[in-house]
N, C-alpha and C positions, 0 to 999 in steps of 0.2 A: 402410593404417590399419585398426585394429579399432574396432568400435562396441559400446557397452555401454548397456543400459537398466537402471535400478534403480527398482523400485517400493518406495516408502517407506511403512512402516506404523509404528504406535506401538511395536510389539514387534520387528518383523522387517523385514529388507531382502531383497527378492527380486531376483536379478540374472541377466541373460542377456547373453552376449557373442557378437557376430557377427564371424566371421573370413572375409574374402573373400566377404561377403554370405551366408555359411552360418550358420544359427542353431546355437548351442551348447547345452549342457545348462544347465538352470536350477539356480542355486545359492542357498542361503538363509544369511543371517547375522543375528545378533542386532543390534538397533539400540542398541548400547552402545559405549563406547570400545573394549573388547576386540574386539567384532564389527567395528568400523570398521577396526581394524588388520588383522584377518584378511581382510577384503574387499580392502583395498589390496594386501596381500601376494598375494592370489589374482590380482589384475589385473596385478601385476608379473610373474607367471608366464608371461605371454604374450610375453615377450621385450622387446627394446628399442624395438620399433615403437610409435609413439604410439597411445594409445587415447582415443577420444572418448566421454565419458560424458554421458548425459542423464537427468535426474530432474525430477520435478515439485516446485514450491514448495509444501510442506505445512506451513508455519509452523515451530514449534520442532522438530517431528519430523524435518524434513529439514535443519535448519540445521547441526547438528554434523557430519553425514556430508559435507555440502557443503564445510564448512571444511576437513575432513580431506582430501578429494579435491583441493581447490584447492591444497593445500600440496605435492602430489606433482608434480614437473616432467614426468613422463611422461604425465600425464593432462590432457586438455583437457575442461573441465567446462562444461556448459550446464544452466541451471536454467530451466524453462519454466513458463508459466502453465498450471494444470490444465485450463483451458478450451481451450487450444491442443491439448493432448493428447487431449481429448475430441473436438474437431472433426476431428483427424487420424484417430482411430479411426472416426469416421463416414465420412470420405472413403474409407477402406479397406473400408467395409461390414462392419466388425467389430462384431457386436452383443453377443456374450458378453463378460463382463468378470470376470476374477479376477486374482490377483497375478501368476502366470506370464505370462498374456496381456498384462497391462499392462507388464510388463518387456520383453516382446518388441516391443510397439508403441513403447515409448520407444527401444529400440535401432534400430528401423526409422526412427523420427523423426530420430535422430542421424545416420543414414546418408543420408537423403533430403533433409532440410530444411536451409536455410541456417544456418550455425553462428553463435551469438551467445555470446561468451565471458562467463562469470560472474566478476565481480571481487569478491572477498571484502571486506566492510566491516571497519573496525577494531573491535576489542573495545569500545572506548569508545563508538562510535556505535551498536553493537548494544545496549549497555547503556542508552543514552539512549532508543532506540526502545522497549525493553522497559518502561522506566519510564513514558514518555509514553502508551503503550498501556494500561498499568494505570491511569494517571490518567484516560484516556478511559472505561475500563470502570467505574471507581468513580464518576465524574461521572454516568454514565447510571444507575447504581444509586441514587445519591442523588436524582436527579430522579424516579425511579419511587417511592421512599419518600416524597418530598414530596407527590406526587400522592395516595398512599394516606393520608397524614396529613391532607391537605386533605379527602378524602372522609370520613375517620373523624370529623373535627370537624363535619361537616355534619349529623350525626344524634346524637340522645341515646341511641340503642340501642347504641352502641359504648362499652364500659366504659373507664374511665380508664386501666386497666393497658395496654390496647392502644396508646393514644396515647402513653403514657409510654415504652413500648418502642420505638415508632417514633421518638420524639424522641432516645432514646439511640442508636439505630442511625444516625440522621442525624448526630449529634454525633461518633460514632466514625468515620464516613466523612469528616467534615470534618477530623478530626485526621490521618487517613491521607493525605488529599490534601495537607495542609500538609507532612507529612514527605516524601512522594514529590516534591513540587515543589521542596523544599529539596535533595533528593538530585540531581534533574535539573539544577538551577542550579549545584550544585557540580561536576558533570561538565562543564557548559558552561564554567565559569570555568577549568577545567584545560586547555582547548584554545583558543588564540587565534583559530583559524579558526572554531570553533563559536561563540565569544563574539561575534565580529564579525557572523556571519550571524544570530545571535539578535537583535543590535541592529538589523540591516537589516529583519528580519521584524517587529519590534516598532514600526517607524517609521510605517506607514500607520494612519490612523484606521480602526478596525474590526477590526484584529488586535491583541488584547490580549496580555499576556505569557503567559497560560495557553495560548491558541491558538497563539502563536508557538512555544512549546515543542513542542507536538504537531506543527506543521508542520516544525519543525527536525528532530525525530526521524525523520519519514518522508522528508523531502527529502535528508537526509544519507546515507540508505541507497540512495535512488534514484540518486544520483550526478549528475554534470553532464549535463543533458539540455536539449534545445531546448524551447521553449514548446509546440510541437506534440507532442513526445514526452511531456512531462509531462501535457499535456491527455489524451492516450490513457492514460497511466499512472494518472491519477486517475479514469478512466471517464467523462470529460466529452466524449469525441468523439461526434459526431453520427452516428447510424445511419439510413440511408435504406433503405426497402423498397418498391420499385415494380417492376412488370413488365407490359408491354403496356398494355392499356386497362382491365384489371379489378382489378389489385392496386396500390393507392395508399395505403399506410399513412402516418400522420403521422410525420415524422422525430422521433427521440428520442435522448437520450444513452444510451450503451451500458451504463453502470453496471458495466462489466466490469473496472474497475481497482481501485486501492487505496481501500478504503472509509474508512479512517482519514483519509487526505488529503482525500478528497471531503467528508466530514462537517465537517472543520475549515475547509475553504474555504467551505462553505455557511454556517456560523455567521459567518464573517468577512464574506462578501458581504452577509448579512442586516443586519449592523451598518453596513458601509461604504455600502450603498445609501441609508442615512438620515443618516449623519454625516460622510462624506467628500465634500466639495463636488463634486469632479470626477466621481466615480463616481455620486453622487446625480444629477447632471445627465445622465450617460449612462443611468442606470436610468430616469429620467423620460422621456427621449427615446424609449426603446424602448417604454414604456407608451403614449405618445402615438401611436407608429407602429402600435399595435394588438397588440403582443406581450402575452402573458399574464404575470402576475407571476412565475411560476416560470421561464418562458423568459427573462425579463429578469434574474432572479437568477442563472441559469446563465451568462448572458453576463457578468455581473459577476464570477462565479467565474473564468471564463476570463481576464478582464482582470487579475484579481489574480495569476493564474499568470504571465501575461506580465510583470507588474510585478516579481514575485519573480525571474524569470529575468534580467530587466534589472538589478535591484539586485545580484544575485550576480555577474553578468558584469562590471559596471562598478564594483562596490564603492561604490555610492552609495545614500544614504538615499532613501526614497520621495518622488517628486515627481509629484503628480497631473497637473500641467500637461503633463508628457512623456507620460503614459499616455493622457490624454484632452485633447488640445490645445484651448485656449479657442476657437480658430478653428472647431473642429468641435463642441465641446460648450459650451453656454451654462451657465456656472456660476451656481447659484442663491445 
């Protein structure tokens, strides 16, 4: 088997192929549809022997080439977390970094590390995620503008034209969010599986329809995973750092996963910890046990992930009694 590493840039794709563990020449292709076709044609020139390709997940810049490669039966594609590539380079004591070196390291990664096949999501689900991520970005922009408006109104030194423009910008964002939400709901209604999972996500107290849309957009791309895998995917896995008698750092979550999923879960947990009876009891019990508020909220986030996995697996609406049994949690 041959192994290939592709360093993805906004303008260019840098490729290196290893044949029988021997590095080949570095080739460059434009990161355009025509460049993608030329790259695949180049890989087909290595004969009928399968070729394993590894590239980093770099958002929209890597998505189209990944979809094009996954459609080629001769190619086995692996898309890895950039942090995994960075740690791999550190393990090889590779300190210099440029595009050809990155391509060589990715080819080395494909050759040495366990292979995890990348399954391409459907176009509809990719579109849903793009819309929900734009909704998240505009919601953050609106929150920032509202803070600026509040500060502007706190003093007479700010002229009326500034507050007027801030109000206009906020109103424009409100209209954009309404349009994007309608587009997202239209996509959901076109797919029975998406519609059912949206209903499931919208069933717990604490997860509103807006947050359910964001969760749906991220989870449908993540695929069917276990609760433990989703916890790691969201960056909620606990990292411990201790050694001997001198190094004893406090455990913390990794923050190494999907930030959109993590933020949506945080807002849901914040609401559920006060409004969902079973999760509220669970949250209060952790506080009584001496946990800090943020630690207890992270625990609620992880509980919600377990609930989501259970709802998807069994196709059942949320039931807090199953997530936090009354025998273990005193419901307030």
